[in-house]
N, C-alpha and C positions, 0 to 999 in steps of 0.2 A: 715498738720495734718488732715486739712477742708475733704483732699482724701480720708483719713483713715476712716473719720467719714461715710460717704459715702458707700464706700464700707464696712463695718461692719453692716451700715444698711439696705443694700442691701442683705447681706448674712444673716443677721435675718429673713429678709422677706421672702426670700427665703426656708431656711431650716425650717422655720416655716409652710409655707404651705407644704412641704414633708411631715410632719411629721403629719398636720392636714388628709391631702390625705390618708396618711397611715390608719392613724385609723378609717376613714369615707369610704372608698372606700376599699373593699375586691381584693386586691392584691394578685398576688402571693408571694409564702414565699423568695422568693430570692428580688424579689425588697422590701420587707420590712426589710431584714437585711439590707441592702445596705443601706436605710434611717438611719435605728439604725444606722449603725458603721459610716456613714459619716456626716449624717445630726444634730445627736443629740448632737456629739462631737463642732461641725461647729458654732448650736448653742449656745453652753455655752459658746465659745471662743470668737464668735460678741457680746454676752452681757457682756462678763467681760469686753471686749474694748471697750464699749461702757459708761459703769458706773466707769472706774476705775477713780482715786483719782487725779484731777487738783493743782498741789502747787497753793498756794496764792504769788502773786505778790510780797510779802516784803520776803517769803520764797522757791522763786524758784532759787536764788544765790546758799543758804545750800546745796541744794537738788543737785546738781548739782556737788558739791564739797564732801558731805557727802551723799549721795544717802539713804543708808540705816539706818538713823538716826529715832531713835525714836521706831524701831520696840524692 
């Protein structure tokens, strides 16, 4: 779990740097398109994985048995 969090933080930082550098520096169009195709979805995915809800300790067993309860 901790390894996943570290990887998500690294991917979030790298994709943020790539997106910001495309906004600031005048790159060729293909570089900007590549960052848009890969960088933006990677940023959203890593941010989503970092902010995912963690179950309360007393609700952890119920989520294993019925993970979609409450939707």
